[in-house]
MARRO-777097 format. One record per atom (N, C-alpha, C): x, y, z; residue number from 1; atom name. Coordinates in Angstrom, 1 decimal, padded with zeros to 4 digits, always signed. Example, Ala and Ser with C-alpha at 12.3 -4.5 7.8 and 13.67 -1.06 7.14 Angstrom:
       xx       yy       zz     k    a
   +013.2   -005.7   +007.8     1    N
   +012.3   -004.5   +007.8     1   CA
   +013.2   -003.3   +007.8     1    C
   +012.8   -002.2   +007.1     2    N
   +013.7   -001.1   +007.1     2   CA
   +012.9   +000.0   +007.9     2    C
! end
This chain:
       xx       yy       zz     k    a
   -013.7   +052.4   -023.6     1    N
   -012.9   +051.2   -023.2     1   CA
   -013.8   +050.2   -022.4     1    C
   -014.5   +050.7   -021.4     2    N
   -015.3   +049.9   -020.5     2   CA
   -016.5   +049.3   -021.3     2    C
   -017.0   +050.1   -022.3     3    N
   -018.1   +049.6   -023.1     3   CA
   -017.7   +048.4   -024.0     3    C
   -016.4   +048.4   -024.4     4    N
   -015.9   +047.4   -025.3     4   CA
   -015.9   +046.0   -024.5     4    C
   -015.4   +046.1   -023.3     5    N
   -015.3   +044.9   -022.4     5   CA
   -016.7   +044.4   -022.1     5    C
   -017.6   +045.3   -021.8     6    N
   -018.9   +044.9   -021.5     6   CA
   -019.6   +044.2   -022.7     6    C
   -019.4   +044.8   -023.9     7    N
   -020.0   +044.2   -025.1     7   CA
   -019.3   +042.8   -025.3     7    C
   -018.0   +042.7   -025.1     8    N
   -017.3   +041.5   -025.3     8   CA
   -017.8   +040.4   -024.4     8    C
   -018.0   +040.8   -023.1     9    N
   -018.5   +039.8   -022.1     9   CA
   -019.9   +039.4   -022.5     9    C
   -020.8   +040.3   -023.0    10    N
   -022.1   +039.9   -023.3    10   CA
   -022.1   +038.9   -024.5    10    C
   -021.3   +039.2   -025.6    11    N
   -021.2   +038.4   -026.7    11   CA
   -020.6   +037.0   -026.3    11    C
   -019.7   +037.0   -025.4    12    N
   -019.1   +035.7   -024.9    12   CA
   -020.2   +034.9   -024.2    12    C
   -020.9   +035.5   -023.4    13    N
   -022.0   +034.8   -022.6    13   CA
   -023.0   +034.3   -023.6    13    C
   -023.4   +035.0   -024.6    14    N
   -024.4   +034.6   -025.6    14   CA
   -023.9   +033.4   -026.4    14    C
   -022.7   +033.5   -026.8    15    N
   -022.1   +032.4   -027.6    15   CA
   -021.9   +031.2   -026.8    15    C
   -021.5   +031.3   -025.5    16    N
   -021.3   +030.2   -024.6    16   CA
   -022.6   +029.5   -024.4    16    C
   -023.7   +030.3   -024.2    17    N
   -025.0   +029.7   -023.9    17   CA
   -025.5   +029.0   -025.2    17    C
   -025.3   +029.6   -026.4    18    N
   -025.6   +028.9   -027.6    18   CA
   -024.9   +027.6   -027.8    18    C
   -023.6   +027.6   -027.6    19    N
   -022.8   +026.4   -027.7    19   CA
   -023.3   +025.3   -026.7    19    C
   -023.7   +025.7   -025.5    20    N
   -024.2   +024.8   -024.5    20   CA
   -025.5   +024.2   -025.0    20    C
   -026.4   +025.0   -025.5    21    N
   -027.7   +024.6   -026.0    21   CA
   -027.5   +023.6   -027.2    21    C
   -026.6   +023.9   -028.1    22    N
   -026.3   +023.0   -029.2    22   CA
   -025.8   +021.6   -028.7    22    C
   -024.9   +021.6   -027.8    23    N
   -024.4   +020.4   -027.2    23   CA
   -025.5   +019.6   -026.5    23    C
   -026.3   +020.3   -025.8    24    N
   -027.4   +019.6   -025.1    24   CA
   -028.4   +018.9   -026.1    24    C
   -028.7   +019.7   -027.2    25    N
   -029.5   +019.1   -028.3    25   CA
   -028.9   +017.9   -028.9    25    C
   -027.6   +018.0   -029.2    26    N
   -026.9   +016.9   -029.8    26   CA
   -026.8   +015.7   -028.9    26    C
   -026.7   +015.9   -027.6    27    N
   -026.7   +014.8   -026.6    27   CA
   -028.0   +014.1   -026.6    27    C
   -029.1   +014.9   -026.6    28    N
   -030.5   +014.4   -026.6    28   CA
   -030.7   +013.5   -027.8    28    C
   -030.3   +014.0   -029.0    29    N
   -030.4   +013.2   -030.2    29   CA
   -029.6   +011.9   -030.1    29    C
   -028.4   +012.0   -029.6    30    N
   -027.6   +010.8   -029.5    30   CA
   -028.2   +009.9   -028.5    30    C
   -028.7   +010.4   -027.4    31    N
   -029.2   +009.5   -026.4    31   CA
   -030.5   +008.8   -026.9    31    C
   -031.3   +009.5   -027.7    32    N
   -032.5   +008.8   -028.2    32   CA
   -032.2   +007.8   -029.2    32    C
   -031.2   +008.1   -030.1    33    N
   -030.9   +007.1   -031.2    33   CA
   -030.1   +005.9   -030.8    33    C
   -029.3   +006.1   -029.7    34    N
   -028.4   +005.0   -029.3    34   CA
   -028.6   +004.6   -027.8    34    C
   -029.9   +004.7   -027.4    35    N
   -030.1   +004.4   -026.0    35   CA
   -029.9   +002.9   -025.7    35    C
   -030.2   +002.0   -026.6    36    N
   -030.0   +000.6   -026.3    36   CA
   -028.5   +000.3   -026.3    36    C
   -027.7   +001.0   -027.0    37    N
   -026.3   +000.8   -027.0    37   CA
   -025.7   +001.2   -025.6    37    C
   -026.2   +002.3   -025.1    38    N
   -025.8   +002.7   -023.7    38   CA
   -026.1   +001.6   -022.7    38    C
   -027.3   +001.1   -022.8    39    N
   -027.8   +000.0   -021.8    39   CA
   -026.9   -001.2   -022.0    39    C
   -026.6   -001.6   -023.2    40    N
   -025.8   -002.8   -023.4    40   CA
   -024.4   -002.6   -022.8    40    C
   -023.8   -001.4   -023.0    41    N
   -022.5   -001.1   -022.5    41   CA
   -022.5   -001.1   -021.0    41    C
   -023.5   -000.5   -020.4    42    N
   -023.6   -000.5   -018.9    42   CA
   -023.8   -001.9   -018.3    42    C
   -024.6   -002.7   -019.0    43    N
   -024.8   -004.1   -018.6    43   CA
   -023.4   -004.9   -018.7    43    C
   -022.7   -004.7   -019.8    44    N
   -021.4   -005.3   -019.9    44   CA
   -020.4   -004.9   -018.9    44    C
   -020.4   -003.6   -018.6    45    N
   -019.5   -003.2   -017.5    45   CA
   -019.9   -003.8   -016.2    45    C
   -021.2   -003.9   -015.9    46    N
   -021.6   -004.5   -014.6    46   CA
   -021.2   -005.9   -014.5    46    C
   -021.4   -006.7   -015.6    47    N
   -021.0   -008.1   -015.6    47   CA
   -019.5   -008.2   -015.5    47    C
   -018.7   -007.3   -016.1    48    N
   -017.3   -007.4   -016.0    48   CA
   -016.8   -007.2   -014.5    48    C
   -017.4   -006.2   -013.9    49    N
   -017.0   -005.9   -012.5    49   CA
   -017.4   -007.1   -011.6    49    C
   -018.6   -007.7   -011.8    50    N
   -019.1   -008.8   -011.1    50   CA
   -018.2   -010.0   -011.3    50    C
   -017.8   -010.2   -012.6    51    N
   -016.9   -011.4   -012.9    51   CA
   -015.5   -011.2   -012.2    51    C
   -015.0   -010.0   -012.2    52    N
   -013.7   -009.8   -011.6    52   CA
   -013.8   -010.1   -010.1    52    C
   -014.9   -009.6   -009.5    53    N
   -015.0   -009.7   -008.0    53   CA
   -015.2   -011.2   -007.7    53    C
   -016.1   -011.9   -008.4    54    N
   -016.3   -013.3   -008.1    54   CA
   -015.0   -014.1   -008.3    54    C
   -014.3   -013.8   -009.4    55    N
   -013.0   -014.5   -009.7    55   CA
   -012.0   -014.3   -008.6    55    C
   -011.9   -013.1   -008.1    56    N
   -010.9   -012.9   -007.0    56   CA
   -011.3   -013.6   -005.7    56    C
   -012.6   -013.7   -005.5    57    N
   -013.1   -014.5   -004.3    57   CA
   -012.9   -016.0   -004.4    57    C
   -013.2   -016.5   -005.6    58    N
   -013.1   -018.0   -005.8    58   CA
   -011.7   -018.4   -006.1    58    C
   -010.9   -017.7   -006.9    59    N
   -009.6   -018.2   -007.3    59   CA
   -008.5   -017.3   -006.8    59    C
   -008.7   -016.5   -005.8    60    N
   -007.7   -015.6   -005.3    60   CA
   -006.6   -016.4   -004.5    60    C
   -006.9   -017.6   -004.2    61    N
   -005.9   -018.4   -003.4    61   CA
   -006.1   -018.2   -001.9    61    C
   -005.5   -019.0   -001.1    62    N
   -005.6   -018.8   +000.4    62   CA
   -004.9   -017.5   +000.8    62    C
   -005.4   -016.9   +001.8    63    N
   -004.8   -015.8   +002.4    63   CA
   -003.6   -016.2   +003.2    63    C
   -002.5   -015.4   +003.1    64    N
   -001.3   -015.9   +003.9    64   CA
   -001.6   -015.8   +005.4    64    C
   -000.9   -016.8   +006.0    65    N
   -001.1   -016.8   +007.5    65   CA
   -000.4   -015.6   +008.2    65    C
   -000.9   -015.2   +009.3    66    N
   -000.4   -014.1   +010.0    66   CA
   +001.0   -014.5   +010.5    66    C
   +002.0   -013.6   +010.5    67    N
   +003.3   -013.9   +010.9    67   CA
   +003.3   -014.0   +012.4    67    C
   +003.9   -015.2   +012.9    68    N
   +003.9   -015.4   +014.3    68   CA
   +005.3   -015.3   +015.0    68    C
   +006.3   -015.2   +014.2    69    N
   +007.7   -015.1   +014.7    69   CA
   +008.3   -016.3   +015.1    69    C
   +007.7   -017.5   +014.8    70    N
   +008.3   -018.8   +015.1    70   CA
   +008.7   -018.9   +016.6    70    C
   +007.7   -019.0   +017.5    71    N
   +008.0   -019.1   +018.9    71   CA
   +008.9   -020.3   +019.3    71    C
   +008.8   -021.4   +018.6    72    N
   +009.6   -022.6   +018.9    72   CA
   +011.0   -022.3   +018.7    72    C
   +011.4   -021.7   +017.5    73    N
   +012.8   -021.4   +017.3    73   CA
   +013.3   -020.4   +018.3    73    C
   +012.4   -019.4   +018.6    74    N
   +012.8   -018.4   +019.6    74   CA
   +013.1   -019.0   +021.0    74    C
   +012.3   -020.0   +021.4    75    N
   +012.5   -020.6   +022.7    75   CA
   +013.7   -021.6   +022.6    75    C
   +013.9   -022.3   +021.5    76    N
   +015.0   -023.2   +021.3    76   CA
   +016.4   -022.4   +021.4    76    C
   +016.4   -021.3   +020.8    77    N
   +017.6   -020.5   +020.8    77   CA
   +017.8   -019.7   +022.1    77    C
   +016.8   -019.5   +022.8    78    N
   +016.8   -018.8   +024.1    78   CA
   +016.8   -017.3   +023.8    78    C
   +016.2   -016.8   +022.8    79    N
   +016.1   -015.4   +022.5    79   CA
   +015.0   -014.7   +023.3    79    C
   +015.4   -013.7   +024.1    80    N
   +014.5   -013.0   +024.9    80   CA
   +013.6   -012.1   +024.1    80    C
   +012.6   -011.5   +024.7    81    N
   +011.7   -010.6   +024.1    81   CA
   +012.4   -009.3   +023.6    81    C
   +013.3   -008.8   +024.5    82    N
   +014.0   -007.6   +024.2    82   CA
   +015.0   -007.9   +023.0    82    C
   +015.7   -009.1   +023.1    83    N
   +016.6   -009.4   +022.0    83   CA
   +015.8   -009.5   +020.6    83    C
   +014.6   -010.1   +020.7    84    N
   +013.8   -010.2   +019.5    84   CA
   +013.4   -008.8   +019.0    84    C
   +013.2   -007.8   +019.9    85    N
   +012.9   -006.5   +019.5    85   CA
   +014.1   -005.8   +018.8    85    C
   +015.3   -006.1   +019.4    86    N
   +016.5   -005.6   +018.8    86   CA
   +016.7   -006.2   +017.4    86    C
   +016.4   -007.5   +017.3    87    N
   +016.6   -008.2   +016.0    87   CA
   +015.7   -007.6   +014.9    87    C
   +014.4   -007.3   +015.3    88    N
   +013.5   -006.7   +014.3    88   CA
   +014.0   -005.4   +013.9    88    C
   +014.6   -004.6   +014.8    89    N
   +015.1   -003.3   +014.4    89   CA
   +016.4   -003.4   +013.6    89    C
   +017.2   -004.5   +013.8    90    N
   +018.3   -004.8   +013.0    90   CA
   +017.8   -005.1   +011.5    90    C
   +016.8   -005.9   +011.5    91    N
   +016.2   -006.3   +010.2    91   CA
   +015.7   -005.1   +009.4    91    C
   +015.2   -004.1   +010.2    92    N
   +014.7   -002.9   +009.5    92   CA
   +015.8   -002.0   +009.0    92    C
   +017.1   -002.3   +009.4    93    N
   +018.2   -001.6   +008.9    93   CA
   +018.6   -000.4   +009.8    93    C
   +018.3   -000.4   +011.0    94    N
   +018.6   +000.7   +011.9    94   CA
   +020.0   +000.5   +012.6    94    C
   +020.6   +001.6   +012.9    95    N
   +021.9   +001.5   +013.6    95   CA
   +021.7   +001.3   +015.1    95    C
   +022.8   +001.0   +015.8    96    N
   +022.7   +000.8   +017.2    96   CA
   +022.1   +002.0   +017.9    96    C
   +022.5   +003.2   +017.5    97    N
   +022.1   +004.4   +018.1    97   CA
   +020.6   +004.6   +017.9    97    C
   +020.1   +004.3   +016.7    98    N
   +018.7   +004.4   +016.4    98   CA
   +017.9   +003.4   +017.1    98    C
   +018.4   +002.2   +017.3    99    N
   +017.7   +001.2   +018.0    99   CA
   +017.6   +001.6   +019.5    99    C
   +018.7   +002.1   +020.0   100    N
   +018.6   +002.6   +021.4   100   CA
   +017.6   +003.6   +021.6   100    C
   +017.5   +004.6   +020.7   101    N
   +016.5   +005.6   +020.8   101   CA
   +015.0   +005.1   +020.7   101    C
   +014.9   +004.1   +019.8   102    N
   +013.5   +003.6   +019.6   102   CA
   +013.1   +002.7   +020.8   102    C
   +014.0   +002.0   +021.4   103    N
   +013.7   +001.1   +022.5   103   CA
   +013.9   +001.7   +023.8   103    C
   +014.3   +002.9   +023.9   104    N
   +014.6   +003.7   +025.1   104   CA
   +015.5   +003.0   +026.0   104    C
   +016.7   +002.5   +025.4   105    N
   +017.7   +001.9   +026.2   105   CA
   +019.0   +002.6   +025.8   105    C
   +020.1   +002.3   +026.5   106    N
   +021.4   +002.9   +026.1   106   CA
   +022.0   +002.1   +024.9   106    C
   +022.9   +002.8   +024.2   107    N
   +023.6   +002.1   +023.1   107   CA
   +024.4   +000.9   +023.5   107    C
   +024.9   +001.0   +024.7   108    N
   +025.7   -000.2   +025.3   108   CA
   +024.8   -001.4   +025.5   108    C
   +023.6   -001.2   +025.9   109    N
   +022.6   -002.3   +026.1   109   CA
   +022.3   -002.9   +024.7   109    C
   +022.2   -002.1   +023.7   110    N
   +021.9   -002.6   +022.4   110   CA
   +023.1   -003.4   +021.9   110    C
   +024.3   -002.9   +022.1   111    N
   +025.5   -003.7   +021.7   111   CA
   +025.6   -005.0   +022.4   111    C
   +025.2   -005.1   +023.7   112    N
   +025.2   -006.3   +024.4   112   CA
   +024.1   -007.3   +023.8   112    C
   +022.9   -006.8   +023.5   113    N
   +021.9   -007.6   +022.9   113   CA
   +022.3   -008.1   +021.5   113    C
   +023.0   -007.3   +020.7   114    N
   +023.4   -007.6   +019.4   114   CA
   +024.5   -008.7   +019.5   114    C
   +025.4   -008.6   +020.4   115    N
   +026.5   -009.6   +020.6   115   CA
   +025.9   -010.9   +021.0   115    C
   +024.9   -010.9   +021.9   116    N
   +024.2   -012.2   +022.3   116   CA
   +023.5   -012.8   +021.1   116    C
   +022.8   -011.9   +020.3   117    N
   +022.1   -012.4   +019.1   117   CA
   +023.1   -013.1   +018.2   117    C
   +024.3   -012.5   +018.0   118    N
   +025.3   -013.1   +017.1   118   CA
   +025.7   -014.5   +017.6   118    C
   +025.8   -014.6   +018.9   119    N
   +026.2   -015.9   +019.5   119   CA
   +025.1   -016.9   +019.3   119    C
   +023.9   -016.5   +019.6   120    N
   +022.7   -017.4   +019.5   120   CA
   +022.4   -017.8   +018.1   120    C
   +022.6   -016.9   +017.1   121    N
   +022.3   -017.2   +015.7   121   CA
   +023.5   -017.7   +015.0   121    C
   +024.6   -017.8   +015.7   122    N
   +025.9   -018.2   +015.1   122   CA
   +026.2   -017.4   +013.8   122    C
   +026.3   -016.1   +014.1   123    N
   +026.5   -015.1   +013.0   123   CA
   +027.8   -014.3   +013.3   123    C
   +028.4   -013.8   +012.3   124    N
   +029.6   -012.9   +012.5   124   CA
   +029.3   -011.5   +012.2   124    C
   +028.3   -011.2   +011.3   125    N
   +027.9   -009.9   +011.0   125   CA
   +026.4   -009.7   +011.1   125    C
   +026.0   -008.5   +011.0   126    N
   +024.5   -008.2   +011.1   126   CA
   +023.8   -008.9   +009.9   126    C
   +024.3   -008.8   +008.7   127    N
   +023.7   -009.4   +007.6   127   CA
   +023.5   -010.9   +007.8   127    C
   +024.5   -011.6   +008.4   128    N
   +024.4   -013.0   +008.6   128   CA
   +023.3   -013.3   +009.7   128    C
   +023.2   -012.4   +010.7   129    N
   +022.2   -012.6   +011.7   129   CA
   +020.8   -012.4   +011.2   129    C
   +020.7   -011.4   +010.3   130    N
   +019.3   -011.2   +009.8   130   CA
   +018.9   -012.3   +008.8   130    C
   +019.9   -012.8   +008.0   131    N
   +019.6   -013.9   +007.1   131   CA
   +019.2   -015.1   +007.9   131    C
   +019.9   -015.4   +008.9   132    N
   +019.6   -016.6   +009.7   132   CA
   +018.3   -016.4   +010.4   132    C
   +018.0   -015.2   +010.9   133    N
   +016.7   -015.0   +011.6   133   CA
   +015.5   -015.2   +010.6   133    C
   +015.7   -014.7   +009.3   134    N
   +014.7   -014.9   +008.3   134   CA
   +014.5   -016.4   +007.9   134    C
   +015.6   -017.1   +007.9   135    N
   +015.5   -018.6   +007.6   135   CA
   +014.7   -019.3   +008.7   135    C
   +014.9   -018.8   +009.9   136    N
   +014.2   -019.5   +011.1   136   CA
   +012.8   -018.9   +011.2   136    C
   +012.5   -017.8   +010.5   137    N
   +011.1   -017.3   +010.6   137   CA
   +011.0   -016.4   +011.8   137    C
   +012.1   -015.9   +012.4   138    N
   +012.0   -015.0   +013.5   138   CA
   +011.6   -013.6   +013.2   138    C
   +012.0   -013.1   +012.0   139    N
   +011.6   -011.8   +011.4   139   CA
   +011.0   -012.0   +010.1   139    C
   +010.1   -011.2   +009.7   140    N
   +009.5   -011.3   +008.3   140   CA
   +010.4   -010.9   +007.2   140    C
! end
């Protein structure tokens, strides 16, 4: 039994080595006969990559300006830094409890900030407040 496995392994190794040698010889023949085609393809790929890179640099358009949060609207409405933080958390879709945990304040404090934001943004619901804040550029 062991001799059969040993013989099978030897035959497999010899056949694998023979197949590898044939593939290597075929590759060498192919590389010699079509070497100019390989160089043409490599050059074309290089120019393609260069063209895409140059095109994105020249015609990519201006980069968007960094979001500043519209400090003029924030000052005009009298929105404090903490209220703005609560507003950003509201826009992210968090509940009062989650906002309280994230900002390390009590849920009642969050409720107070949300109520003041509703007054300042003239909103009745969270969705109205978020829509109004996005219109004014207070949140992205």
